[in-house]
N, C-alpha and C positions, 0 to 999 in steps of 0.2 A: 384477056378476060376482064370484064367489067367488075367494078367493086361490088355491085349488087349481087352478081352471080357468085363472086367469091364468098360473100357473106352467106348466101344460101347454101353453098357447098360445105362451108365450114360448119354451119349450124347442123346440116344434115349428117355430116361425118361424126360429129360429137354425139348427136342423138343416137345414131346407130351404135356407136361404141358404148353409150350408156345402156342401151337395150341388151347388148351382148354381155355386159358385166353381170347382168342378172342370171346368166347361165353358169357362172362360176360358183365355186363353193363359198360358203359364208366367210371362211378364213381368207380366201383370196380376194373377195370383193372389196374389203376395206382398203387394202394396198392399191388395188386397181382404181378405186375412186380418186385417190390422191395422184396417181399417175395420170388419170384422165384430166384432173384439174391442172396439172403441169402442162399437159398437151394443149388444153384450152388457152393457157397463158401464151404459149408459143404461137398457136394458130391465130389467136386474136392479134398478136403483134404482126404476123405476116399479112392477115386480112386487111388491116388498116393501112398498110403500105406507106408508111412514113417513118422518118427518123424521130425518135422520142428524145426530148431534151429535159433533163432534170426530173422534176416531180411528175411529169406526164407519164413516165415509164411505170409509175405506180398507180396513179389515179385512173388511167385509161384501161389498164389491164387487170386490176384487182377485182372489179365487179363481175366481169364474165367468168373469171376463174372461180370465185366463190360461189357463183350461181350454179356452175356445173357440180361443184363439190356438194352443195346443198341438195341438188336434185338427186345426186348419187346416193346420199345417205337417206333421203326420203324413200327411194326404191329399196334400199337395204333394210330399213326398219319395217317395211310393209311388204314382205315377200309373198304374202298370200292373196294379194289383190288379183282380181280376175283379169283376163286378157284385155277386156274392154277398158277397165280402169287404167291398166298399164299403158295401153295404147293412147289413152287420153293424157296420161302423164308425159309420155314421150312427145306427143304433139305440142303440149304446153312448153316442154323443154326446147323443142325446135323453134317454135314461134317466138318465145321470149328471148332466147339467145340471139335470134336474128334481129329483133327489135333493139336489144341492148347494143348490138354491134352498130346499128344505124345511129343510135344516140351517141355512142362513143366516137364515131366518125365525125359527127357534128361538133362535138367538143374539141376534137383534135384540130379542126379547122377554125373554130371560134377562138382558140388560143392565139391565132395569127391574124384573123380578120372576122368581122361580124357576119353572122349567118342568120337568115330569116327564121329558120326552124329551131332556133336556140331554145326558146321557151318550151316548145313541145318536147325537145330532148331532155330538158331539165325535169319535166313532169315524168317522163319515162324513167329516168334515172332515179328519181325520188321514190316512185312506186316500186321499182325493181329492188331498190335497196331495202325497203320494208319487207318485201316478199322473201328476199334472200336472208334477211335477219331472222325472220320467223322460221325458215327452214333450218338454219344453223343452230338457233337456240333450241329447237326441238331435238336436233341431233345431240346436242350437248347433254340434255336431260335424259334422253333415251340411252345414253352410254353408261348411266349409273356411276358417274365419277364422284370423287370426294367433293365436298362443298368448296374447298379452296381451289380445286381444279376447275370446277364449274365457273366460279367467279373470275378466275384468271382468264379462261377462254372467252367469257362474256366480255370482259374489259378489252381484251386483245382484238376480238372480232368487231366489237362496237366501235372502237377507236379507228380501226382500219376502214370499216364501212362508212363511219361518220365523216372521216377526213376526205375520202374520195367523193362523197356526196356533197359536202360543204364546199369543196373545191369547184363544183359545177356552178356555184352562185356567181363566180367571176373567174372563169378558166384562164390560167396563166401558165406559161412554160417555166416559171421560176417558183422556188419554194416560198410560201407565204406563212410567216410565223403565226399570224393571227388565226389563220385557218387551221393550222396544225394544233394550236392550243385549244381551239374550239372543239376539234375532233377528239382530243385527249380528254377534255372535260366531259364531253358526251359519253365517252367510254367509261370514265370513272363513275359518272352518274348512273349509267345503266348497270354497272358492276355493283354499286351500292344497292340498287333495287333488287338485283339477283341475290345479294347477301340477305336482304330483308325477307325475300320470298322463301329462303331456306328454312325459316322458322315456321312456315305455314304448310299444312298438309295438302298441297295442291298437286294436281296432275300436271304432267309435262306440257300439255296443250295450254292450260291456263297460265302457266309460268311463261311460256313462250309468247303468248298473246300480250301479257303484261309488259314483258321486256320490249316487244316490238312497239307497243304503245309509247314506252319511254323513248325509244329511238325516234318515233314519229314526232313527239313533242320536242326532243332535242334538236332534230334536223329542222323542224319548222321554225323554232325560235332562232337557231343558229344561222340559217340562211337569211332570215329577215334582218338579223343583226349585221351580218356581213355585207348586205346590200343597203344598209342604212335606212331600212323601211320598218323597223320594229316599233310598234306602238303599244300603249297600255292596253288597248282593246285586244290586240293579238295575244299578249301575255295572259290576259284574263280568259280568253277563249281556250287557250291551251291549258290553263289552270283548271278550268271547268272540266275539260276532258280528263285530266289526271284525277280529279275528284270523283268523277263518275266511275272510272275504272277502279278506284280505291273502294268505293261503296259496293260495287259488284263483287270484288274480292272478299269484302267483309261479310257479304251475304252468302258466300259459298260454304 
């Protein structure tokens, strides 16, 4: 069986499982989402068909896993969507998971030798990370947790998503301390933003958009820094983005 067919079947099986979870009771769905996330971890490992060394075990498998968990909670928190919208959601889940697998496959090869599609894979990973961040941040705020619990989860997830995305700037099979520290700083920065937002009467959508913007800025600056291409103009542009988002929040 070719890798492309394996990716299609893996994506299809997870999408069908995601749809079936919606048939369960509300109490059963939450546990089933995490079980499906664990299944996506194992299936992604199998689909990539290679031995993982060191940090690759985390960086290549975390994004697909968190994507499925994020899509699962999106379905959970919007149970009254029409069949048309649910079908669209499942189609997006299938298509995005398949594209993510293609990107992760490219990274797994790039860690050994150069690949022509590396830049395209980086773009896919970057955008997917932002999308997954938004889904998970929305889930955190929809769960109505205590502020400290929200901040903890935001820091934890942002650090994980940040590290795996920053790793794609220069994929290596060994642990890179600079990339790890950059991911941790990104998580702490987004966590501080989440703490600041707790003082504002904002809906979960706007909180999630703001935190996702913080992830966007952190990843943009971080990847430029790790590839030694960070300039004052780049910092200024991301600073303007942060200012615009801040002004919008002040106007709400």
